[in-house]
N, C-alpha and C positions, 0 to 999 in steps of 0.2 A: 313380230319382233323387229324385222328389217325396217318397217316404217318408223318404228320408235327410234331406232338408231339413226335412220336418215334424217328424221326431224331434229334429233339432238345435234347432229353435225351441222345442219342448216342454221340452227339457232345459236351455235357456239360462236363466240366473238371471232371475226375473221383474223384479227391480228394474233390470235393465239392458236390458230390451226396448225402452223408449222411445228409449234411445241408439242401439240397433240400427236402429230405424225411421228416426230422424232422419238417421243416417249414410246409409241407403239412399236416402232422399229427396234428400239433398245430392248423392250420386253421380249420381242420375237428373237432377237439375237441371243439374249441370255438363255431363253428357253431352248434354242437350237444348240447352244454350247453345252447346256446341262444334259441334253439328250445325247449329244456326241460323246460327252465324258462318260455317261453311264454305259454307252455302247462300247467304249474303248477302254474301260477300266481293266487293268492288268493285275492279276493276283500272282505273287511269287510263291511257288510251293517248293520247299526244301526237298530235294530228291536224292542227294548224296554228297560226297566229298571228293575233291581231287586227290587221288592217291599217288599218281605218277604223272610226270610230264616228260615226254621223250622226243628228242630231236634226232633226225637222221640226216646228217650233213650231206653224205654221198648216197645217192639212190641205191638201195639194196644192200648197203653195208650196215654194220651194227649201229644201233642207236646210242645216244648219250642221255642218261637220266639227269634231269636238271631240277632244281628246287623252285625256280621261277622262270617265267618267259614273257616276252611281249607276244601278243597275238596280233599279227599284221595281216593285211589283205592276202599276202602270199603264204601265210601260215605262221608257225611258231619261230621265235628267234630268241637266242640267249647270247648276249654280247655279239661277237662276230659269227657265231654259229647259227646258220639259217637252215631251216628244214628243206632238205632235198634241193639245195642250190648248187650241188656238184653232181656231175654225171660222167660215167665211163661210156665212151663211144668207140665204135669200130672205125676203120679207115674211111668208110663211106658216110660217117656221121650218125649212123643208126645207134640207138641206145643199146647198152649191154647191161642186163640186170641179172638177178639171181635165177631167172627163168632159163637164161642161156649159160650162165656160169654160176652154178649153185654155191661154189666155195666163196663167192663174193660176200655172203652173209657172215663169214668168219673174219673179215677185215675189220679191225676196230679203228675208229676214227675219234680222236680227241682234239681239243683245242690246246695249243701250246703257244701262248702269247699271240703273236700275229701270224701263226701258221697252223695248218692242220697236221696232226701227227698220225701217220698210217702205220699199222702193224699187222703183219700176217704171218702165219705159220711158215717157218723155214726162211723168212725174209728179215733183213735188218730194217728197223723202222726208218721211215723217211719223213722229212718235214716239207710241207708244201705251203709256200706263202699264200695267205688268203687274198691279198691284193697282188694281182699279177701285173707285170709291166704292160703298158698300153701298146708296146711294140709286139707283144704276143698276138698271134693270129686270132681273129674271131671266126669260129667254125660254124657252119650251117649244120644243125643237127636235126634228127627226127625222133620224136617221142610219141609213140602210139599214132604214127601216121601224120603228126602235125609238125610243122617247121618251128624251130626255135634256135636261138643262137647260144653260144657259149665261148668264153675266153679260154684258149688253150693254156694249160698249166705247165707246159714245158716237157722237154725230152726226158729228164731224169725220172719223173713220176711215170711217164709213159713206159720207159724201160722196166721200171719196178712192176707195174701192172702186167705187162706182157710176160715178164719172167714168172710172176706169181701164178698166172693162169696157164703158163707153158703154151702160149698161143703161137701159132706159126705166122700170124699177122699182128701188127702192132695195135695196142689199145691206147687210147689217150683219155686224159681227164680234162673236163671243161668246167668252167665256173659261170653261173648265171649272174650277171651284174644288173641288178634291178634298176639302177639309176639310169642306165643307157640302153637296156635291152627290153624288147617287147615280150610280155608274158603270154602264155597260152590261155585260151578261154576254156574254162571247165565245160561250158555248154557245147563246145565242139567235140568233146569226148563223150559226155553224157547229157542228153537233151534236157532233163529236169533242172539242171543248174540255171542260175540267173545270169544275165549279161554281166553283172558286176563281179561274178566269181572268177578269180584268176589264179593261175598257178605257174610255177617254174617247171620243175621236173617231176612232181608227183604224178601218179596215174591220172587222177581226175579231180581231186578235192584238196583245198588248202588245209582242212582239218578232218581227221578221223577219230571218232570217240568210241570207246568200248568200256564196258563195266567189268570189274573183277568177277562179279557173280555170274555173268554170262559165260565167262571162261570156266568158272567152276562147274556150271551146269553142263557144259560140253565135256569137261574132263570126267565127270561122273558117268558119262555114257561110253567112255573109251577105256581100252585095256592099258594103253600107254598114254599118260597125260602129255599135253602140249603146253606151250608157254606163250606169253605175250609176244615173244620174238617171232612166232609163226605168223602173227597178224599185224605187227608194226603200227599200233595206234599212236597218236600224238597225245591225246588226253585220256587218262584212265580214271574211272570213277569207282568208288566203293560206297557201301552202305545203302544199296538199292536192291530191288528184286531183279532176278535174271531177266535180261532183255527188256527191262523197263525203258532203256534208251530208245527203243523203237518208237515210242510215243512222245518223246521230248522234242516238240517242234520248234520251240524257242527256248534257248538256254542262256542264262545269265550266270557268269562266274567271274569273280574279281571285278574288273571294270570292263569286261568283254561281253559282247552279246553275239550269240551264234544262231544261225537259222538252219534247221535240219532240212536237207534237200532230198536224200534218198538213202537206202541201205547200201552197204558195201557188198557187192557180189564178189565172191571169193574165187581165186584161180589157183593154178598149181604152185605158185610161189609159197603158199601156205604149207605145202608138203615138203619144203626144204627144212631139214632139221637145223635149227640155229646153232646147235652145239657141234655138229659134225659136218655140215655142209653137204649132206647127202639128200638128193631129190628122190622121193618115193613115188610121187604121183598118186598116192592113195590117201593116207590120213594127214590131217583131220577132215579132208573133203568128203570121204566116204561116209563118215558119221554125220557130218553136217547135212548131207543130202537126205538123211533119214528124218530130219525134223525141222530144217530151216530152208525149205524151198519157198520160192515166192508164190504168191497167188497167180493162178493161171492168167488173170487179166493183166499181169505185169510181166509176162514172159517176153514181151518185146524189149523190155529193159534188161532183164537178168538172164534170159534164156534158161540154161540149166544150172547156173551158178547159185550155190547156196548163199544165204545172207548172214553176215556176222559183223557187227559194228555198224556205225552210222556216219555218213558223210555230212559235213556241215559247211556252209558258207559263212563268211565273217560279216556280220551285220554291223558291228561296231568294234573297232580296234581298241585294244587296252592291254592290261597286264593281268596275269593270274599266277597263283602260287600253289604248290602242294599244300593241302590242308584247307584250301578255300572251299566254302560251301557251294554247291551246285544247285541252282534254282531252275525250275521249269516255269516259264512265264505263260500263264493261262489267261486269255481274254475273257472278260465277263460280259454278259448281256446278249 
């Protein structure tokens, strides 16, 4: 056969050989493209519906339920309210969360025009301008051992927080200004994250997703039910099986695309009652440990922390709304 082809090429008019080669290359390119397309075809499977979107402006304080949000590289945003872009710090710049001050979960934070409105039991509400004067100090802060900056929000809110917590040392509120400050790398907190995954003051991930049915499954195993407030998800999904989110590696919702990185290993913050601010150190962790421990091969990641909810990186920024269908993108081939 090779001799026949060789003879045919030798007898083919020389002035038409370039055309023959170009045609061959074109056919090969088309064949390669068709093979690549078959290998990379994506099927979108409807897996649920967005039932809630929650933004937590101040780390460890109460969240705000919103009807729509932008999904940016640093997480969810609604107007001027950005997820975990404000942080309470001690004098030395170290973060203060509900782990150290459980009553922090009782502070409500709402948007009031160009200000944050803070309210706490026994305290008069206080307004904190979202845009702080550039003359305010930029503080060097520490969040889970990593350096990050924050613009100081002034003495008035510092006194309010110090009084609320009845602290012998002052607490201060800082604001992360994404246009001028360098974010933390998620990868520096949890190794499975990608270089592109960045955060301001969240623990590790720009997005945490949890399904209502997973919470229902947990509560069916407990004497006293817990709420979403114990787990602080950003995106809540309904209409799926319990823990189905464990396998949603690529999620499309609204105009946003998310990439699942790892499960969320749970800590004692989940044992702070969001209604009383009391830290029990027991439930729901004790119950979760009975059925949501990681595989032994992943103990280097999660140690003894039970898994509940999934961490996602932002693959494509966009917008999403409550009621949006949630799709699991599955590659075919």
